[in-house]
BAFI-3210 file (N, C-alpha, C; in Angstrom, 3 decimals, decimal comma, padded with zeros to 6 digits):
// residues 294
n [1|2|3|4|5|6|7|8|9|10|11|12|13|14|15|16|17|18|19|20|21|22|23|24|25|26|27|28|29|30|31|32|33|34|35|36|37|38|39|40|41|42|43|44|45|46|47|48|49|50|51|52|53|54|55|56|57|58|59|60|61|62|63|64|65|66|67|68|69|70|71|72|73|74|75|76|77|78|79|80|81|82|83|84|85|86|87|88|89|90|91|92|93|94|95|96|97|98|99|100|101|102|103|104|105|106|107|108|109|110|111|112|113|114|115|116|117|118|119|120|121|122|123|124|125|126|127|128|129|130|131|132|133|134|135|136|137|138|139|140|141|142|143|144|145|146|147|148|149|150|151|152|153|154|155|156|157|158|159|160|161|162|163|164|165|166|167|168|169|170|171|172|173|174|175|176|177|178|179|180|181|182|183|184|185|186|187|188|189|190|191|192|193|194|195|196|197|198|199|200|201|202|203|204|205|206|207|208|209|210|211|212|213|214|215|216|217|218|219|220|221|222|223|224|225|226|227|228|229|230|231|232|233|234|235|236|237|238|239|240|241|242|243|244|245|246|247|248|249|250|251|252|253|254|255|256|257|258|259|260|261|262|263|264|265|266|267|268|269|270|271|272|273|274|275|276|277|278|279|280|281|282|283|284|285|286|287|288|289|290|291|292|293|294]
n.u [000,814|000,386|002,402|000,321|001,482|004,393|003,003|002,002|004,698|005,559|003,531|004,377|007,022|006,841|005,768|007,169|009,041|012,796|015,212|017,102|019,012|021,820|022,397|020,104|019,508|020,839|019,451|016,575|017,171|018,546|016,327|014,062|015,660|015,105|012,619|011,395|011,719|014,509|014,245|014,355|015,469|017,886|021,434|023,619|026,699|029,222|032,408|035,458|037,125|039,912|040,172|038,089|034,884|032,714|029,707|028,889|026,178|024,050|022,204|020,312|021,592|023,459|026,416|029,275|031,805|031,043|030,609|028,956|030,382|028,991|027,930|027,318|024,162|023,543|024,525|026,957|027,366|025,305|023,766|023,827|025,320|022,959|020,873|020,500|020,707|018,349|017,813|020,331|020,642|018,735|019,152|021,466|020,343|018,650|021,378|022,505|024,359|026,909|027,248|029,028|029,153|029,739|030,745|031,926|034,131|032,155|031,204|030,740|033,027|034,281|035,823|036,939|039,307|038,513|035,864|036,187|039,389|038,380|036,313|038,450|039,882|038,175|037,495|040,330|040,188|038,735|040,083|042,246|041,021|040,508|038,328|037,829|038,516|036,943|034,378|033,908|031,323|030,775|028,980|026,816|024,447|023,487|025,512|026,916|026,637|028,211|030,362|031,154|032,028|034,340|035,719|036,578|037,649|040,317|041,058|041,719|043,526|046,170|046,584|045,264|043,301|040,305|036,402|034,378|031,994|029,853|026,454|025,001|023,095|020,938|022,941|024,927|027,069|028,259|029,534|028,823|026,590|024,820|023,629|020,252|018,167|018,510|016,613|014,456|012,557|013,127|010,137|008,741|010,490|010,940|012,688|015,569|017,090|018,343|019,633|019,407|021,232|024,129|024,548|025,675|027,600|029,405|029,820|031,059|033,206|034,639|036,177|037,833|038,162|034,825|035,012|036,777|038,369|037,934|036,166|033,834|032,896|032,281|033,673|035,727|038,271|036,688|037,233|037,941|036,677|034,721|031,919|028,418|025,307|023,317|020,762|018,018|015,522|012,705|011,398|012,997|015,374|018,482|018,241|019,320|022,242|022,911|022,118|023,543|025,921|025,904|026,020|028,579|030,588|029,634|030,700|033,634|033,552|032,274|030,882|027,296|024,249|021,226|018,762|016,011|013,268|010,008|007,971|009,521|011,165|013,787|016,520|014,418|014,785|015,087|012,728|011,247|010,221|006,892|006,765|006,385|008,289|010,652|011,136|011,183|013,210|015,253|015,546|016,263|018,509|019,876|019,763|021,769|024,468|024,251|024,921|027,326|029,438|029,323]
n.v [-001,207|002,277|005,025|007,325|010,000|010,003|010,729|013,472|014,598|014,070|015,620|017,512|018,462|018,468|020,959|022,894|022,518|021,575|023,769|024,767|026,710|026,546|028,343|028,632|025,948|024,980|027,011|026,086|023,246|023,792|025,632|023,705|022,096|024,773|025,540|024,082|024,598|024,452|022,580|024,574|024,015|023,259|023,234|025,387|026,170|027,585|026,299|025,302|023,822|022,593|024,049|023,383|024,812|024,082|022,909|022,451|021,101|020,466|018,694|018,720|016,423|015,060|013,438|014,577|013,141|011,737|011,819|012,480|012,819|014,412|014,129|016,055|015,731|016,304|015,921|016,169|018,788|020,887|020,936|022,116|022,823|024,359|023,078|020,803|021,018|020,296|018,374|015,980|017,125|016,196|013,432|013,064|013,553|011,299|009,852|010,539|012,244|015,014|016,374|017,028|018,946|019,439|022,002|020,662|021,676|022,456|021,491|022,886|024,954|023,638|020,551|016,829|015,757|017,460|017,280|015,124|015,109|017,780|016,106|014,409|015,975|017,222|014,625|014,129|016,836|016,498|014,423|015,677|017,303|015,623|013,582|010,562|007,076|005,872|006,875|007,727|008,109|007,956|010,206|009,938|011,426|010,007|011,595|012,320|010,056|008,134|009,650|009,511|006,632|006,906|008,117|006,200|004,357|005,568|006,462|004,468|003,364|004,954|004,505|005,190|005,366|004,319|005,097|004,138|003,750|003,716|005,716|005,437|006,676|006,670|005,793|007,193|005,510|004,381|005,985|005,823|004,998|002,651|000,877|-000,759|-000,308|002,796|002,200|000,934|002,159|004,076|005,515|006,295|007,824|011,103|012,635|011,930|011,118|009,686|010,698|012,693|012,332|011,550|014,020|015,644|013,502|014,351|016,536|017,013|014,900|016,121|014,492|013,235|009,052|007,350|005,560|005,470|004,208|005,920|008,081|006,354|004,273|001,731|000,032|000,038|-001,826|-002,785|-003,999|-003,911|-002,217|-000,201|-001,052|-000,708|000,802|000,804|002,920|003,095|004,059|002,355|003,302|004,997|005,627|005,251|002,872|000,155|001,513|001,493|-001,423|-002,931|-001,914|-002,792|-005,495|-006,213|-004,611|-006,671|-009,387|-008,476|-009,328|-007,066|-006,023|-005,698|-003,618|-003,597|-001,667|-001,276|001,140|000,640|002,119|005,024|007,610|009,372|010,569|011,087|011,007|013,684|015,335|014,486|016,174|015,990|013,183|010,672|008,005|008,808|009,623|007,358|006,061|007,879|007,459|004,617|004,945|006,640|003,954|002,919|004,202|004,790|002,057|001,663|003,195|003,313]
n.w [-000,107|-001,259|000,657|001,816|002,985|001,963|-000,795|-000,242|-000,038|-002,755|-004,450|-003,272|-004,336|-006,826|-007,426|-006,855|-009,584|-010,765|-011,503|-014,326|-014,488|-013,018|-010,387|-009,448|-009,259|-006,527|-005,294|-004,514|-003,581|-001,151|-000,103|000,129|002,623|004,269|004,668|006,941|010,144|012,863|015,583|019,182|020,951|019,820|019,466|017,293|016,237|014,241|012,489|011,469|009,814|009,158|007,662|005,983|006,055|008,050|010,656|013,413|015,507|018,326|020,750|023,329|026,318|024,613|023,976|024,535|023,738|021,645|017,458|014,940|011,750|008,987|005,757|002,796|000,250|-002,990|-005,557|-005,379|-007,358|-005,646|-002,628|000,777|003,968|005,031|003,538|004,622|007,669|009,664|009,255|009,608|012,403|013,691|013,008|014,649|017,147|017,625|018,051|019,902|020,127|018,749|016,252|013,072|010,326|007,165|005,129|002,469|-000,839|-003,731|-007,630|-010,767|-009,878|-007,950|-008,901|-008,468|-007,176|-004,953|-003,170|-002,170|-000,721|001,702|002,940|004,293|005,216|007,039|008,639|009,834|011,291|013,090|014,452|015,129|017,004|019,237|018,966|019,653|017,570|017,783|018,376|016,449|014,015|010,827|007,786|004,992|002,387|-001,027|-003,423|-001,126|000,015|-001,467|-001,062|001,289|001,337|-000,345|001,062|003,740|002,744|001,641|003,689|005,301|003,144|003,788|006,087|008,375|011,148|011,374|011,369|013,498|012,194|009,432|008,042|005,389|002,975|000,392|-001,012|-003,505|-005,695|-008,142|-010,817|-013,440|-013,798|-014,812|-012,987|-012,687|-011,548|-012,670|-014,991|-013,953|-012,392|-012,959|-013,561|-011,197|-009,393|-008,326|-007,869|-008,692|-012,012|-014,501|-016,544|-016,260|-013,529|-015,173|-016,098|-014,265|-013,099|-015,021|-015,392|-012,386|-012,713|-014,642|-016,767|-015,669|-015,715|-015,165|-013,698|-011,478|-008,541|-006,474|-006,971|-007,953|-006,043|-005,527|-006,948|-005,476|-002,943|-000,743|001,339|004,905|005,559|008,235|009,976|008,291|007,710|005,381|003,792|001,902|-000,459|-001,933|-004,057|-005,869|-008,245|-007,809|-006,405|-007,211|-006,871|-003,765|-003,182|-004,725|-003,588|-000,948|-001,357|-002,452|-000,072|001,621|000,262|000,563|003,215|005,145|007,630|007,126|007,116|005,053|004,297|003,131|002,440|001,773|-000,899|-000,406|-001,601|-003,346|-000,517|001,698|004,587|004,566|004,635|007,135|009,336|007,952|007,785|008,671|008,398|007,572|009,972|011,432|009,928|010,788|013,695|014,022|012,370|014,766|016,339|015,467|015,636|017,946|019,089|017,772|018,391|021,187]
ca.u [-000,490|001,289|002,443|000,004|002,615|005,270|002,104|002,009|006,087|005,316|002,853|005,322|008,154|005,897|004,997|008,295|010,621|014,165|015,831|018,561|020,406|022,732|022,316|018,564|019,663|021,294|018,395|015,942|017,695|018,920|014,952|013,804|015,466|015,007|010,839|011,495|012,693|014,954|013,835|014,646|016,587|018,834|022,593|024,233|028,034|029,539|033,255|036,797|037,503|040,791|040,614|036,834|033,787|031,712|028,875|028,709|024,523|023,867|021,052|020,698|021,931|025,166|027,780|030,217|033,398|030,182|030,516|028,832|030,946|028,073|028,104|025,420|023,802|023,361|025,357|028,515|027,526|024,932|023,446|025,041|024,935|021,835|019,958|020,647|020,524|017,708|018,092|021,343|020,413|017,690|019,947|022,133|019,130|018,704|022,497|023,001|025,536|026,406|027,198|029,741|028,479|030,734|030,356|033,032|034,024|031,058|031,242|032,145|034,376|036,164|035,936|036,921|038,663|038,244|035,166|037,257|039,626|037,957|035,846|039,341|040,351|037,315|037,668|041,798|040,074|038,041|040,792|042,977|040,214|040,972|037,692|038,142|038,154|035,845|033,449|033,343|030,266|030,982|027,469|026,430|023,554|022,976|026,724|027,636|027,300|029,194|031,768|031,518|032,755|035,617|036,499|036,854|038,663|041,352|041,531|042,313|044,916|046,623|046,625|044,716|042,646|039,070|035,817|033,239|030,936|029,360|025,554|024,815|021,203|020,800|024,147|025,491|028,433|028,379|028,994|028,398|024,722|024,727|022,336|018,929|017,252|018,297|015,285|013,398|012,597|012,730|009,276|008,323|011,606|010,757|013,773|016,643|016,934|020,100|020,098|020,322|023,346|025,126|025,257|026,086|029,242|030,428|030,661|031,562|034,772|035,691|037,224|038,245|037,306|033,758|035,040|037,620|037,855|037,997|035,175|032,864|033,216|031,663|034,374|036,462|038,092|036,052|037,805|038,255|036,213|033,530|030,072|027,545|024,307|022,893|019,449|017,666|013,883|012,304|010,946|014,358|016,417|019,818|018,257|020,383|024,080|022,607|021,946|024,880|027,161|025,750|026,255|030,271|030,856|029,325|031,658|034,723|033,744|031,678|029,342|026,177|023,328|021,147|017,291|014,787|011,807|008,882|007,628|010,099|011,702|015,061|015,450|013,138|014,993|014,659|010,510|010,788|009,232|006,188|006,597|006,612|009,070|011,405|011,609|011,738|014,692|015,905|015,627|016,660|020,632|020,216|020,215|022,977|025,316|024,810|025,654|028,471|030,050|029,258]
ca.v [-000,161|003,232|006,163|008,851|011,242|010,431|011,564|015,008|015,189|014,550|017,239|019,332|018,689|018,769|022,026|023,312|021,291|021,491|024,612|024,556|026,986|026,349|029,034|027,926|024,664|025,100|027,433|024,504|021,997|025,007|026,000|022,578|022,004|026,028|024,873|022,879|025,165|023,944|022,615|025,307|023,215|022,356|023,954|025,451|026,615|027,433|025,688|025,912|021,893|022,256|024,815|023,508|024,884|023,155|023,616|021,575|020,968|020,093|018,808|018,106|014,922|014,580|012,530|014,990|012,312|010,884|012,345|012,476|013,888|014,515|014,756|016,261|015,519|016,918|015,288|017,230|020,596|021,116|020,944|022,377|022,901|024,923|022,283|019,242|020,944|020,191|016,260|016,406|018,101|014,992|012,222|013,808|013,693|010,587|009,418|011,092|012,408|015,925|016,369|017,777|019,024|020,061|022,223|020,946|022,405|022,008|021,454|022,481|025,197|022,920|019,499|015,560|015,334|018,406|017,216|013,727|016,571|017,638|014,936|013,824|017,176|016,647|013,747|014,475|018,082|015,777|013,411|016,770|017,790|014,604|012,577|009,063|007,109|004,566|006,843|008,833|007,978|009,465|009,436|011,069|011,358|010,210|011,502|012,285|008,405|007,737|010,479|008,614|005,683|007,070|008,365|005,351|003,935|006,449|006,447|002,413|002,815|005,707|004,045|005,909|005,065|004,378|005,950|002,931|003,077|004,516|005,449|005,749|007,431|006,859|006,482|006,853|004,795|004,382|007,625|005,376|004,896|001,230|000,176|-001,782|000,667|003,879|002,235|000,255|002,900|006,028|005,852|006,670|008,818|011,983|013,243|011,358|010,364|008,699|011,536|014,399|011,857|011,195|015,595|015,486|013,279|014,657|018,442|016,477|014,353|016,826|014,093|011,555|008,300|007,429|004,733|005,289|004,475|007,534|008,515|006,079|003,907|001,102|-000,212|-000,118|-002,552|-002,209|-005,062|-003,739|-001,034|-000,226|-001,391|-000,232|000,985|001,434|003,006|003,424|004,453|001,632|004,457|005,445|005,371|004,421|001,932|-000,919|001,851|000,627|-002,784|-003,323|-002,021|-003,499|-007,023|-005,766|-004,968|-008,272|-010,221|-008,168|-009,548|-005,497|-005,981|-004,220|-003,793|-002,999|-001,294|-000,679|001,495|000,914|003,504|005,960|008,341|009,900|011,884|011,197|011,874|015,642|015,307|013,917|016,618|015,578|011,932|009,050|006,894|009,616|010,216|005,838|006,003|007,895|006,506|003,692|005,640|006,453|003,261|001,911|004,912|004,292|000,404|001,040|004,208|003,603]
ca.w [000,188|-001,394|001,551|001,785|003,449|000,778|-001,907|-000,414|-000,544|-004,370|-005,162|-003,364|-005,096|-008,114|-007,796|-006,934|-010,514|-010,861|-012,739|-015,458|-014,197|-011,532|-009,060|-009,338|-008,637|-005,496|-003,957|-004,517|-002,674|000,169|000,503|000,610|003,995|004,578|004,735|008,359|011,369|013,769|017,004|019,790|021,677|018,873|019,726|015,942|016,082|012,768|012,793|010,630|009,909|008,485|006,415|005,517|006,311|008,797|011,728|014,879|015,971|019,510|021,336|024,867|026,293|023,204|024,428|024,235|022,963|020,159|016,618|013,476|010,581|007,941|004,564|002,299|-001,330|-003,950|-006,554|-006,063|-007,416|-004,955|-001,411|001,560|004,994|005,448|002,969|005,174|008,694|010,280|008,768|010,378|013,998|014,160|013,423|016,182|018,300|017,693|018,071|021,400|020,006|017,919|014,486|012,277|009,248|006,187|003,860|001,033|-001,933|-005,321|-008,936|-011,527|-009,650|-007,794|-009,755|-008,220|-005,959|-004,594|-001,877|-000,843|-000,215|002,075|003,579|004,501|006,755|008,340|009,947|010,550|011,861|014,081|015,296|016,004|018,361|020,554|019,368|019,475|016,067|017,495|019,262|015,529|012,774|009,312|006,812|004,031|001,427|-002,486|-003,359|000,184|000,826|-001,506|-000,815|002,935|000,742|-000,572|002,474|004,160|001,360|001,172|005,134|005,124|002,273|004,034|007,694|009,084|012,104|010,440|012,297|014,503|011,432|008,449|007,636|004,208|003,249|-000,958|-001,998|-004,931|-006,000|-009,823|-011,844|-014,825|-013,884|-014,624|-012,648|-013,105|-011,432|-013,483|-016,334|-014,118|-011,521|-013,658|-013,840|-010,236|-008,777|-008,514|-007,683|-009,468|-012,954|-015,513|-017,482|-014,702|-012,956|-016,331|-016,205|-012,833|-013,052|-015,646|-014,280|-011,081|-012,858|-015,711|-017,529|-015,277|-015,663|-014,006|-013,136|-011,096|-007,288|-005,294|-007,586|-007,582|-004,967|-005,916|-007,572|-004,515|-002,388|000,888|002,935|006,451|006,559|009,432|009,901|007,071|007,750|004,208|003,729|000,927|-000,705|-002,636|-005,397|-006,370|-009,321|-006,834|-005,606|-007,473|-006,446|-002,389|-003,013|-005,021|-002,816|000,111|-001,871|-002,384|001,074|002,585|-000,051|000,694|004,765|005,805|007,797|006,521|007,313|004,074|004,735|001,825|002,696|000,609|-001,335|-000,318|-002,499|-002,985|000,141|002,473|005,809|004,493|005,203|008,391|010,482|007,914|007,034|009,737|007,228|007,659|011,704|011,914|009,563|011,680|014,576|013,066|012,379|015,475|017,036|015,075|015,645|019,628|019,417|017,324|019,148|022,614]
c.u [000,807|001,326|001,686|000,622|003,392|004,335|002,213|003,538|005,686|005,029|003,882|006,143|007,906|005,364|006,421|009,074|011,840|014,801|016,501|019,243|021,028|022,219|021,543|018,751|019,358|020,373|017,615|016,349|017,775|017,140|014,023|013,757|015,236|013,312|011,195|012,861|013,229|014,388|014,474|015,274|018,144|020,275|023,199|025,747|028,688|031,777|034,269|037,351|038,671|040,628|038,964|035,832|032,932|031,077|028,784|026,582|025,183|022,474|021,005|020,570|022,859|025,486|028,676|031,607|032,292|030,193|030,049|029,306|029,976|028,688|027,463|025,387|023,542|024,023|026,681|028,629|025,926|024,366|024,920|024,515|023,593|020,710|019,467|021,029|019,776|017,805|019,035|021,679|019,402|018,230|021,480|021,338|019,185|019,938|023,150|024,328|025,929|027,265|027,714|029,077|029,635|030,277|031,548|032,764|033,099|031,937|030,348|033,330|035,342|035,341|036,798|037,911|038,843|037,540|036,004|038,164|039,617|036,749|036,895|039,653|039,332|037,286|039,115|041,390|039,282|039,130|042,096|041,952|040,079|039,303|038,291|037,580|037,253|034,184|032,871|032,406|030,470|029,496|027,285|024,926|023,732|024,779|027,696|027,751|028,369|030,589|032,493|032,322|034,133|036,300|037,223|037,772|040,246|042,061|042,402|043,365|046,148|047,534|046,483|043,820|041,314|037,866|034,943|032,389|030,195|027,787|025,146|023,249|021,429|021,926|024,623|026,644|029,099|028,375|028,839|027,174|024,731|023,474|021,025|017,836|016,801|016,794|014,407|012,492|012,269|011,222|008,120|009,848|011,060|011,426|015,498|016,571|018,570|020,330|020,795|021,376|024,436|024,916|025,793|027,308|030,383|030,444|031,321|033,620|035,128|036,547|037,609|037,175|036,374|033,692|036,339|037,511|037,154|036,792|033,302|033,322|033,238|032,653|035,952|037,363|037,824|036,605|038,440|037,972|035,003|032,728|029,337|026,017|023,747|021,599|019,198|016,018|013,909|012,092|012,110|015,301|017,662|019,290|018,760|021,939|023,844|023,150|023,220|026,222|027,488|026,495|028,011|030,962|030,655|030,167|032,998|034,581|033,596|030,940|028,182|025,341|022,301|019,199|016,654|014,389|011,081|008,806|008,750|011,268|013,219|015,342|015,682|013,126|014,965|013,699|010,388|009,905|007,610|006,206|007,549|007,914|010,650|012,133|011,778|012,709|015,886|016,749|016,231|018,394|020,603|021,231|021,825|024,343|025,326|025,451|026,864|029,898|030,191|030,242]
c.v [000,843|003,818|007,265|010,260|011,503|010,788|012,875|015,605|014,853|015,044|018,035|019,730|018,956|020,358|023,271|022,292|022,117|022,324|024,420|025,205|026,377|026,502|028,368|026,827|024,623|026,201|026,625|024,153|022,915|024,902|024,591|022,475|022,893|025,368|024,918|023,840|023,917|023,654|023,894|024,844|022,926|023,564|024,404|026,354|026,452|026,908|025,986|024,211|021,630|023,004|024,658|023,772|024,597|023,694|022,155|022,017|020,470|019,561|018,327|016,427|013,945|014,099|013,551|014,750|011,748|011,960|011,954|013,650|013,398|014,343|015,314|016,328|016,830|016,967|015,976|018,610|021,369|020,975|021,570|022,368|022,909|023,636|020,873|019,694|020,160|018,947|015,636|016,327|016,220|013,849|012,257|013,249|012,156|009,209|009,213|011,514|013,846|015,877|017,491|018,319|019,692|020,497|022,543|021,807|021,442|022,071|022,329|023,985|024,471|020,792|018,066|015,736|016,015|018,128|015,899|014,585|016,795|016,861|014,431|015,089|016,911|015,666|014,169|016,352|017,529|014,801|014,687|017,149|016,876|013,690|011,383|008,189|006,242|005,042|008,729|008,339|008,906|008,864|010,571|010,406|011,667|010,552|011,797|011,436|008,236|008,530|009,596|007,566|005,598|007,457|007,308|004,303|004,449|006,238|004,954|002,906|003,963|005,549|004,439|005,205|005,133|004,327|004,363|003,049|004,060|004,456|006,208|005,490|007,607|006,777|006,333|006,569|004,359|005,455|007,031|005,564|004,042|000,435|000,237|-000,991|002,057|003,320|001,904|001,247|004,452|006,462|007,064|007,426|009,745|013,636|013,701|010,912|010,164|009,980|013,058|013,670|012,016|013,236|015,712|015,147|013,704|016,248|018,170|016,051|015,686|016,117|012,730|010,392|007,991|006,459|004,029|005,001|005,368|008,153|007,826|004,606|002,086|000,018|-000,456|-001,242|-002,237|-003,322|-003,929|-002,575|-001,026|-000,762|-000,587|-000,025|001,922|001,573|003,352|002,904|003,199|002,282|005,008|004,659|004,590|003,424|000,481|-000,053|000,744|-000,745|-003,772|-003,235|-002,535|-005,196|-007,341|-005,891|-006,438|-009,123|-010,036|-008,053|-008,025|-006,070|-004,921|-004,689|-002,899|-002,702|-000,574|-000,616|001,322|002,206|004,947|006,041|009,360|010,392|012,080|011,027|013,459|015,922|014,879|014,670|016,609|013,833|010,907|008,723|007,757|009,480|008,105|005,579|006,651|008,209|005,555|003,718|005,688|005,640|002,653|002,903|004,742|003,373|000,606|002,326|003,929|002,820]
c.w [-000,070|-000,022|001,253|002,098|002,040|-000,338|-001,975|-000,530|-002,295|-004,849|-004,207|-003,935|-006,923|-008,664|-007,755|-008,308|-010,273|-012,049|-014,021|-015,296|-012,348|-010,105|-008,517|-008,470|-007,105|-004,278|-003,475|-003,309|-000,703|000,463|000,300|002,006|004,950|005,038|006,769|009,156|012,606|015,349|017,713|020,371|020,961|019,107|017,909|016,442|014,528|013,962|011,642|010,315|008,859|007,340|005,538|006,433|006,923|010,017|012,370|015,256|017,181|019,928|022,688|024,860|025,198|023,947|023,905|023,344|021,725|019,167|015,478|012,668|009,371|006,599|003,663|000,855|-001,861|-005,333|-006,851|-006,970|-006,327|-003,457|-000,834|002,354|005,662|004,387|004,429|007,223|010,037|010,159|009,970|011,791|014,557|014,394|014,731|017,578|019,057|018,299|019,649|020,904|018,764|017,205|014,174|011,367|008,343|004,801|002,631|-000,061|-003,429|-006,593|-009,268|-010,717|-009,298|-007,925|-008,724|-008,042|-004,935|-003,272|-001,555|-000,068|001,234|002,738|004,317|005,830|007,623|009,393|010,393|011,210|013,462|015,122|016,412|017,028|019,288|020,133|018,840|018,241|016,511|018,511|018,047|014,592|011,219|008,563|005,886|003,511|000,252|-002,416|-001,930|000,494|000,173|-001,692|000,744|002,415|000,896|000,390|003,244|003,414|002,136|002,834|005,107|004,204|003,174|005,643|008,690|010,006|011,502|011,826|012,432|013,123|010,055|008,493|006,151|003,819|001,374|-001,596|-003,273|-005,441|-007,133|-010,809|-012,951|-014,820|-014,426|-013,505|-012,849|-013,099|-012,076|-014,732|-015,294|-012,619|-011,689|-013,748|-012,233|-008,841|-009,680|-008,661|-009,085|-011,094|-013,778|-016,160|-016,490|-014,050|-013,917|-016,014|-015,006|-012,919|-014,073|-015,619|-013,304|-011,544|-014,232|-016,611|-017,124|-015,362|-014,736|-013,275|-011,695|-009,448|-006,208|-005,863|-007,055|-006,660|-004,973|-006,259|-006,824|-004,424|-000,704|001,882|003,615|006,833|007,637|008,983|008,846|007,402|006,444|004,110|002,366|000,292|-002,144|-004,442|-006,032|-007,868|-008,725|-005,782|-005,504|-006,898|-004,789|-002,056|-003,498|-004,150|-001,068|000,247|-001,916|-000,946|001,712|002,110|000,205|002,909|005,622|006,784|007,779|007,052|006,085|004,524|004,049|001,995|001,251|000,443|-001,051|-001,365|-002,139|-001,721|001,276|003,343|005,522|005,222|005,996|008,953|009,702|007,216|008,182|009,779|007,651|008,810|011,969|011,702|010,086|013,320|014,247|013,520|013,956|016,802|016,438|015,378|017,103|019,772|018,604|017,671|020,362|023,135]
res [m|a|d|g|e|i|d|a|i|r|e|m|l|a|a|h|p|r|a|a|e|l|a|e|r|r|l|r|l|d|g|l|g|a|q|y|a|l|p|s|d|v|r|v|e|p|a|d|a|d|g|v|p|a|e|w|t|t|t|p|g|a|d|p|a|r|v|i|l|f|l|h|g|g|g|y|v|s|g|s|i|a|s|h|r|h|m|i|a|q|a|g|r|s|a|g|a|s|t|l|a|l|a|y|r|l|a|p|e|h|p|f|p|a|a|l|e|d|a|l|a|g|y|r|y|l|l|a|q|g|f|e|p|a|h|i|a|i|a|g|e|s|a|g|g|g|l|a|v|a|a|l|v|r|l|r|e|s|g|m|p|l|p|a|c|a|w|l|s|s|p|w|v|d|l|e|n|t|g|v|t|m|d|t|k|a|a|v|d|p|l|i|s|k|p|y|l|t|e|l|a|a|i|y|l|q|g|t|d|p|r|t|p|a|a|s|p|l|h|a|d|l|r|g|l|p|p|l|l|i|q|v|g|t|a|e|t|l|l|d|d|a|v|r|l|a|g|r|a|a|a|a|d|v|r|v|t|l|q|a|w|p|h|m|i|h|a|w|h|l|f|h|p|q|l|e|a|g|r|r|a|l|a|a|v|g|a|f|v|r|l|a|t|t]
***
């Protein structure tokens, strides 16, 4: 049975279609998040994470020793701290942890691998601030989910201590866009299509091979990564990215939990103030992070 709440979200999105110009696209995505006010008990503090603009959010009861490092979605060309602030604050509340969201550099102004460099800088910043790796979770949505996996692989390759776990929301991990659901879910996904993702990949990669593991971590060696929670909606063209990533992680002996949420669309967590499934998904995130970082 379809979810009436997600139908209302679909209607809202249809009333505000994606613009052609990049500047307007960025404003649209920020606006999707800005429509939801932060609860009054959320404390927000800007930060400089080794040269990367960032923002702390903290809720009452958060353990100051535990933190979620968050990488927003937006296809590497849009999205921001503002677009996802209310969502990551709620994830932190559920997990009983502070959150640090990174405003990593965006393409086309800053193509691959600028975003990855910034994600790594953010993690090094947390270590320099005294956070223990065992008390850090890394998280990302969509492009940010792929970026989180790429960062984990790069950290492992460089011999740095890995965070305790990773939460990946609808991760975009195949910039060739070869997943079968690019076609089979095209009619039901209101946000993401194969032509759109192909456009974004070209803007981000600017000539880099899309199979490069640091850009498309579906092709990376995933051995030794920490436990993963992968959440994806069944009404997403990116469904197969999540399924294939879970399979390859499991084949590499990584502990992985894949949650496929019926009828949910891309980025459904963003709409949690009016979407019960969004709240339940974030509660599951909180339980996962609490267990892994305690």
